[in-house]
C-alpha positions in Angstrom: 0.2 0.0 -0.1 1.2 3.5 -0.9 1.8 5.7 1.9 1.6 9.1 0.4 0.3 10.9 -2.5 1.5 14.4 -4.2 -0.6 17.7 -4.6 -0.5 21.2 -5.1 -1.8 24.0 -2.7 -4.8 25.7 -4.0 -5.3 28.5 -1.1 -6.6 28.8 2.4 -10.0 29.0 3.6 -11.5 28.6 7.0 -13.7 26.0 8.8 -16.4 26.4 11.4 -16.3 23.6 14.2 -19.5 22.4 15.8 -18.9 24.9 18.5 -18.4 27.6 16.4 -14.6 28.1 16.6 -13.1 29.3 13.4 -10.1 27.3 12.3 -7.8 27.8 9.3 -7.6 25.2 6.3 -5.4 24.9 3.7 -7.0 23.7 0.2 -4.8 21.0 -1.6 -5.5 19.6 -4.6 -4.2 16.0 -4.2 -3.5 13.8 -7.4 -4.2 12.2 -9.5 -0.5 10.6 -9.3 0.8 7.8 -11.8 3.3 5.2 -10.6 6.3 6.0 -12.6 8.6 3.3 -11.3 8.4 0.3 -8.5 11.3 -0.3 -6.6 11.9 -3.9 -5.3 14.0 -5.5 -3.0 15.5 -7.7 -5.5 16.6 -5.0 -8.0 17.1 -1.6 -5.5 17.2 -3.2 -2.1 13.9 -1.8 -0.7 10.4 -1.4 -1.5 9.0 1.9 -2.7 7.2 3.4 -5.6 7.9 6.6 -7.6 4.8 8.6 -8.0 4.5 11.7 -10.5 1.7 14.5 -10.3 -0.4 14.2 -13.2 -1.3 18.2 -14.2 -2.9 19.8 -17.1 0.0 19.1 -19.8 2.9 17.0 -20.0 6.0 18.6 -18.6 9.2 19.1 -20.6 11.7 16.8 -19.7 15.0 15.8 -21.2 15.7 12.6 -23.5 16.7 10.3 -20.4 13.9 11.4 -18.3 11.6 11.1 -21.4 12.8 7.7 -22.0 12.1 6.8 -18.1 8.6 8.1 -18.4 8.2 6.1 -21.8 9.2 2.9 -20.0 6.4 3.1 -17.7 3.9 4.3 -20.4 2.7 7.5 -18.5 3.3 11.1 -19.5 6.1 13.2 -18.1 5.2 14.9 -14.9 7.0 18.0 -13.5 6.8 16.7 -10.0 8.2 13.1 -8.9 8.8 11.7 -5.6 9.3 8.3 -4.0 7.2 6.8 -1.3 7.9 3.9 0.8 5.5 1.1 0.6 3.7 -0.1 3.9 3.0 -3.9 3.5 3.1 -6.3 0.3 -0.6 -6.5 -0.2 -2.2 -3.9 -2.8 1.0 -2.8 -4.5 0.2 -0.5 -7.4 2.2 -1.5 -10.7 3.9 1.1 -13.1 1.4 3.1 -15.0 -1.5 2.7 -12.1 -3.1 5.8 -10.8 -3.1 6.5 -7.1 -5.7 9.2 -5.9 -6.9 10.6 -2.6 -9.3 7.6 -1.9 -6.1 6.0 -0.2 -6.9 7.9 2.9 -10.2 7.4 4.9 -12.3 10.5 6.2 -10.7 11.7 9.8 -7.1 10.3 8.6 -4.1 12.6 9.9 -1.3 13.1 7.4 1.7 14.7 7.7 1.9 17.6 4.9 5.7 18.7 3.8 6.0 21.3 1.0 8.5 23.7 -1.0 8.0 27.5 0.1 7.6 29.8 -3.0 10.8 32.1 -3.5 10.2 35.8 -2.8 13.6 36.9 -4.3 15.8 40.0 -3.2 13.8 41.5 -0.4 15.7 44.6 0.3 17.1 46.8 3.4 13.8 47.5 5.0 12.3 43.9 4.8 15.6 42.3 5.7 16.5 44.5 8.7 13.3 46.0 9.8 12.7 49.4 11.2 14.7 49.0 14.2 17.4 51.6 13.9 16.5 54.7 15.2 17.8 56.7 12.3 15.5 55.5 10.0 13.4 58.2 10.7 14.6 60.0 7.5 13.6 58.6 4.3 17.4 58.1 3.0 18.4 55.9 5.9 16.8 53.3 3.6 19.7 53.5 1.3 22.4 53.2 4.1 20.9 50.9 6.6 22.1 47.5 4.8 23.7 45.9 1.8 25.1 49.0 0.0 28.3 47.6 -1.4 31.9 49.0 -0.2 30.2 52.1 1.5 30.7 50.7 5.0 30.8 54.2 6.8 28.1 56.6 5.5 26.5 57.6 8.4 28.4 60.3 10.8 29.2 58.9 14.0 27.2 59.9 17.1 29.0 61.4 19.9 29.1 58.8 22.1 31.6 56.6 19.8 34.0 59.6 19.9 34.1 60.0 23.7 34.7 56.2 23.8 37.2 56.0 21.4 39.3 58.7 23.0 39.0 56.9 26.5 40.5 53.5 25.0 43.3 51.9 26.8 44.8 51.2 23.3 44.5 54.6 21.9 47.7 56.4 21.1 48.6 59.5 23.3 
């Protein structure tokens, strides 16, 4: 029996409990998945299946990967992951379809995912507005990753007095 399935996050919603408490819920389009490859103890040393998430159109793959899918007689998929098998009964063959019906109502599942990349965020998002000198608009440009300019801001008087009292200062 397959222990997992692939899916794609659709969005978020909320579910109202019997007592009126609102709980956040994630909407996931789970499956359908196809078995791309079946791993056996004799050939690979362990029992598992390689599932591919079937989406709208076939994915663009290179020639070696296309041969991998052609051997299983399934269309190329963008997402392909391996899941261990639990027990030897009801194991799918290559090309079989796996859907969310393998889970019963009320089953607890573990969900893992890949976060969406946000790109370069900039100074104010990375560092925040915690610096007292950020009240001026131009402090945005001198607050973080600004290249070789390391000492743009004038030093406050507290640094100057502390520097003169240093035991290592030249007299």
